N, C-alpha and C positions, 0 to 999 in steps of 0.2 A: 812787531810794534803795534799797539792798539791804534785804531783809527781815530780815537778821541771824538771830538765834536763832529767832524765830517762823517765818520762812520755811523754815529748814532742818529744823525739827521736823516740818513737814508734807511734806517731800520724798517720803517713801514713800506718803503718803496720795494724792498726785496720780496715782500709777501705776494705781489701779483701785479705791481705796476699801477700807474694811474693813466687815465685817458685824458686827452686834450680837453674834453668837456668838463671833467671834474676840476682840472686846474683852472680853466677859464671861469668856472663858477666861483671858485675862491678868489680869483683875481678881480672879478667884477665886484664882489662884495667888499673888497679892500681898496678899490680904485680911489675913491674919494679920500680915504684915510691916508693912503700913500702920497697922494698929491699934496695934501695938507701938511704931512710930515716933511716932505721935500721942501716945500715953501718955507716952513718954519725953521728948517735947518739952514736956509740960505744957500742951498746947493746951486752952483752956477748952471745956467741954461746951456752953456757950452763947456765941454769937458766931461769928466766922468760923472754921470748922474746916478748910476746904479751898477753894482759890481758884486759878484758872488762866485764861489768855487766849491766843488765837492768831489770826493773820490769814493769809489765803491769797489768792493772785492769781486763782485759778480757772482755767478751761479756755480762756477766750476773750480776756480782756483782756491787753494788753501791759504794763500798769503797775498797781501796787497803790496806790490812792488812799485806802485805809482806814488807820486808826490805832487803837491801843488802849493803855490804861495801867491798871495796878493799882499803887496807891501807899499808903505809910504816911506821912501828913502830919506825924507827930510826929518823923520823922527829919530830918536836915539836908537842905537842898535838893539837894545833890549826890547823896545816897543815898536820896532820897525814893522813886523807883520801886522796886517789888518785881519787876515784870515789865512789859515794854513793847515795842512794835514800834519804838520810837525808838532802841533801843540794846541792849546785851548784858546789861543788869541782870536777874538772876534770883536771888532770895534766898529759898529755901524756908523758912528760919527766921523770916522776917518775915511769912509768909502770915497767921498768926493775928492780926497787928496791922494788916493792910491795912484802910484805911477809905475809900478812894476808888477807884471803878471807872469807866472811861470808854471809850466807843467813838465814832469819828467816821468819816464817809464823805464824802470830798471830791467836789466836782463842778466842772466847768469845762473838762475836757479837758486834753490834753497834761500838763504838770507842774503846772498850776494847782490842780487838785483835791488833789493830794498835798501841795502847799505849804499850802493852806488848812487841811486836816485836821491837818497837823503843827503849824501855828501854833496852832490851836484847842486841841490837847492840851497843848502846852508852856505856853501863856499861861494856860490855865485852871488847870492844876496849880500853876503859880507863884503865881497870885493866891490860890488857896485855901491854899497853904502859908504865904504871908505873913500870911494872916488866920486861921490855925488856932486861935489862942488865942481870937479872937472867936467862931469856930464852937463851940468848947468851952463858952464862957460862955453862948451862946445855947441850946446843948443842955441845959445845966443849968437854964435858965429855962423849959423846955417845948418848945423846938425850932422853933416856927413861924417865928421870925426867920431860921432857917437857910435857909428857902426864898428869902427876899429876898437872902441872901448868895450863894446859887447863881445867882440871876438876875443879880446884879452881876458874878459871874465870867463869865457869858456875854456880858454887855455889854462887859466889858473885852476878852475874846477877839475880839469883833466889831470893836472899835476897832483892835486890832492888825492884823487882817486888812485893814481899811480903809486903814491907813497903808501896809501892804505893797503893796496894789493901787495906791495913789497913786504909790509909788516905782517900781513895775514895771508899766507900762501893758499889757504882754503878759498879765498876770495879772489884769486889771481885773475880769473876769467870774468869777473863782474864788469858790468858796463851799464850805460843808461842813455836814453834819448834825452833831449832837452829842447824845449821851445819857450822862448821868453819874448815879452813885449815891454819896452820902456816907453812910457807915454809922456810926450811933451806937446801938449795941444797946440796946433791941430795935426800932429804927426805921431804915428806909432813907429818906433824903431824896433825891428825884430831880429833875433838871432835864432838859428835852428840847426840841430844835428839829429839825424835819425828819421823816424816816421811818425812822430807826434805832429800835429798840424795846427796852423793858424788859419782862420777864416774871417773874412769880412762879410757881414750881412748888411747890405744896403737895399732895402726893399724895392723890388721883389727878388733881387739877385743874391745868391750865396756864392762868394768868390773865394777859392782856395789861394791863399797867399804863399804858403810854403810849398816846397817840392819834396816829395818823399825821397829818402836816401836808402832805399832797399836795393839789394842786388838785382832783383827783377826790374825795378824801375830804371836802374842804371843801364841794364841791357836794352831796355826800350829806348832810352835816351840816345844810346849809341847805334840804334837801328838794327840790333841783333834780333830782337823780337818785336812784334807789333804791340801797340798800347793795349789792345784788347786782351792780350795774353798775360798781362802783369798780374791781375788778381787771381789767376789760377796757376801761375808758374811755381815750381818747387822752391824757388829762391825768394818768394814774395815776402817771407817773414825774416829773411836774413839781412841784417843791416850792413850797408857798405860804409857807413860813417856813424860813429858813436863816441861817447866819452868813456875811455877805458885806459888800461895801463899803457897801451901802444899809441904813441903820438901820431904815427902814420895813419891811424884809423880815424883821426879827427879831421874832417873836411867841412868846416862850418859854412853855412850860407847866411848872409845878412840881407835885410830888406828895409826899405822904409815905405810906409803907407800913409797917404793923406787921408785924414778923417773929416767927416762932416757931422753936424748935429743930426741925431736920428740914427747914426750907424751903430752896429753892434760888432764887437770884436770877440771871437771865440777861439780859445786855445783848448786842445783836447788830445788825449792819447788814442791809440788805435783801437782800444776796446770799444770806442764809439764808432769810429769811421768804418770799421770792418763789418759792422752789423746794422748800422743805421744809415740809409742812403741820404745823399745831399738834399733831395727834395723833402724828405721827412724832417731833417734838421732845420731847413728853412721854414717849414710849416710851424714847427715848435717855437722857433725864435719869433715868428710873426704873430703867433696866437697867444703867447703868454705875456703878462703885463710886467712882471718883475724878473730881474736876473736870477733870483733864487728859484722862482718857480720854473724858469726855463731850464736851469741846471738840473733840477730834480726830474723834470720831465724827460730830459735827454738821457739821464741815467736809467730811468724807468724803461725808456724805449730800448736801450741796449740790453737790459735784463729780460724784457719781454721777448727779444729776439734770440734768447738763449744765454746771454751773459757769459760767454766762454772765457772772457779775459777781464782783468781789472779795467775799470773805466773812470777817467778823470776829466772834468770839464771846468773851465774858468771862463766867465763871460763878463764883459764890460759893456754897458750901454751908455751912450753919450747923449747929452741933453738935446731935446727936440727943438728944432727951429725950422719953420717953413722957408724954403728957398724963395727968392724974389719971383713974382709972377707965376708961382707954382712949378717952376722948373726943378727937375731932379738933378742934384750935383753929379757930375761925371766921376767915375772911379779912376783915380790916378795911383799908379804903383810903379816904383822903381826897384829893380832887382840888382843886387850886387853880389857876386859870388866871390868868396874869399878862400884861398887855399892856404 
């Protein structure tokens, strides 16, 4: 599948990468124009201020098995995506209303991983779009039930992948990670399976929200190996939970994360996290002015580090507001595991 808009956006990035200095130079030149545009568009000072996503094939792989999507579930299903790797949709005027972020990293080789990640994205967004009114009702009632709704969306996507695998035996072993965030200001509700990640950047801290579901990480969680051995363990790339034909391999985890104005929410595949350390990710998020520039710089950093895998990033930045008396809001996070 051609990468359409997202792939072309990063064509120049593959040539040698960009430095923070070059990105910052462009950001400084556009700073006033961006602020004027945001003001003229009436974007809320609280809620999504700026959002962007991009995917890149990297330097080694012959196929991109990653997918991403940014969507406004309140729109008609045909116009639901704001920006996606699945097509040409890009609607800057809808960014402030975007309420669903999603990344997926396919596994299975050949076209299987690409097919699985594409199905997961399409079916998850369709399920949530069809149930958007229920999501809104649950948000008004406190929001905890939304986590069950997100779990149901993952179960539905897995069933669709199972049906596809049954119809096409060549793709029987296909599967995918999936990490999504449903935004209902001032809360992000997240669902996660696999080793794609969600981070909260609240300056100056980068906080990993999700917990990797690799076999190596599971061994560390059980105390079989030390945490220091995870990154070098032979099972570090073997998923213990994913969306595939086997229902027993789906063990989703759900979270909700309190948001504050000035926060940044990053979703990414392991093409980024296995080559770009957290400190560098934080530096890029802190030093770039727009979500688009931050996404492009993150992709460039992964490719400069060798680009051995596909890399996908989705970033939402929330409207800036100084806390009273200069205080920095504390980070609040509640984790709920769902079997």
